[in-house]
C-alpha positions as CSV (number, residue, x, y, z in Angstrom):
1,X,5.1,-61.7,-67.3
2,X,7.9,-59.1,-67.7
3,X,10.8,-59.7,-70.0
4,X,14.3,-59.1,-68.4
5,X,17.6,-58.9,-70.3
6,X,20.6,-59.6,-68.3
7,X,24.3,-59.1,-69.4
8,X,27.3,-60.1,-67.3
9,X,30.9,-61.2,-67.2
10,X,32.5,-64.5,-66.4
11,X,35.0,-64.6,-63.7
12,X,38.5,-66.3,-64.0
13,X,36.8,-69.2,-62.0
14,X,34.2,-69.5,-64.6
15,X,36.6,-69.5,-67.6
16,X,38.9,-72.1,-65.8
17,X,35.8,-74.3,-65.1
18,X,34.7,-73.9,-68.7
19,X,38.1,-75.0,-69.9
20,X,38.3,-77.9,-67.5
21,X,34.9,-79.1,-68.4
22,X,33.4,-77.6,-71.5
23,X,29.6,-77.7,-71.5
24,X,26.5,-75.9,-72.7
25,X,25.2,-74.0,-69.7
26,X,21.7,-73.3,-71.2
27,X,20.0,-76.1,-69.2
28,X,21.6,-74.9,-66.0
29,X,20.5,-71.3,-66.6
30,X,17.1,-72.5,-67.7
31,X,16.7,-74.4,-64.4
32,X,17.9,-71.5,-62.3
33,X,15.2,-69.2,-64.1
34,X,12.5,-71.9,-63.5
35,X,13.5,-72.0,-59.7
36,X,13.1,-68.3,-59.6
37,X,9.7,-68.5,-61.0
38,X,10.6,-67.5,-64.5
39,X,11.4,-68.9,-68.0
40,X,14.6,-68.7,-69.9
41,X,13.9,-67.4,-73.5
42,X,17.4,-67.2,-74.9
43,X,21.1,-67.5,-73.6
44,X,24.0,-66.2,-75.6
45,X,27.7,-66.1,-75.0
46,X,28.8,-62.7,-76.4
47,X,32.0,-60.7,-77.3
48,X,32.9,-57.3,-76.1
49,X,32.1,-55.6,-72.8
50,X,29.9,-58.4,-71.5
51,X,30.5,-62.2,-71.8
52,X,26.8,-63.3,-71.9
53,X,23.4,-62.1,-72.5
54,X,20.2,-63.8,-70.9
55,X,16.7,-63.0,-72.2
56,X,14.1,-64.4,-69.6
57,X,10.6,-63.8,-68.5
58,X,9.8,-63.3,-64.8
59,X,6.8,-62.7,-62.6
60,X,8.5,-60.0,-60.4
61,X,11.7,-58.1,-59.9
62,X,12.2,-59.9,-56.6
63,X,12.1,-63.3,-58.2
64,X,14.5,-62.3,-60.9
65,X,16.8,-60.8,-58.3
66,X,16.8,-64.0,-56.3
67,X,18.0,-65.8,-59.4
68,X,20.8,-63.4,-60.2
69,X,21.9,-63.4,-56.5
70,X,22.1,-67.2,-56.6
71,X,24.3,-67.1,-59.8
72,X,26.5,-64.3,-58.3
73,X,26.9,-66.1,-55.2
74,X,28.8,-68.9,-56.9
75,X,31.7,-66.5,-57.8
76,X,31.5,-67.4,-61.5
77,X,29.7,-64.3,-62.7
78,X,30.1,-60.7,-62.1
79,X,29.0,-57.2,-63.3
80,X,25.4,-58.2,-63.8
81,X,23.4,-55.7,-65.6
82,X,19.6,-56.3,-65.9
83,X,17.0,-54.2,-67.6
84,X,13.2,-54.8,-68.2
85,X,12.1,-54.9,-71.9
86,X,8.8,-54.5,-73.6
87,X,7.7,-55.5,-77.1
88,X,7.4,-52.8,-79.9
89,X,3.7,-53.4,-79.9
90,X,3.6,-52.7,-76.2
91,X,5.8,-49.6,-76.8
92,X,3.3,-48.3,-79.4
93,X,0.5,-48.4,-76.8
94,X,2.9,-46.5,-74.4
95,X,3.5,-43.8,-76.9
96,X,-0.2,-43.5,-77.6
97,X,-0.9,-43.1,-73.9
98,X,1.9,-40.6,-73.5
99,X,0.6,-38.6,-76.5
100,X,-2.9,-38.4,-74.9
101,X,-1.4,-37.3,-71.6
102,X,0.8,-34.6,-73.2
103,X,-1.9,-32.0,-73.7
104,X,-2.6,-31.8,-69.9
105,X,1.0,-31.7,-68.8
106,X,2.7,-28.3,-68.1
107,X,6.5,-28.1,-68.0
108,X,8.4,-26.6,-65.1
109,X,8.4,-22.8,-65.2
110,X,5.4,-22.4,-67.5
């Protein structure tokens, strides 16, 4: 499965809800990821440009998007930014493949 990292912001509605009924949302996020065919690896509340960071595994971009759309439809999260991620070990094999391909590649204008 592919790893996806999602950052986002809470809306005023979410902050008001959290103040009215403080709770750890990890289980709710995990259940949403499972419903989308994935698995929550980590959920963090963060400071700065984004309010939260989610690291999850998913079988497809479509499934992950369905989960994100579900969350966004509640009006409690916004500005979702999601990127796929690979491990450093996988990156090493990508670099090795690119290295072997480089000899046969001609840049534009050459």
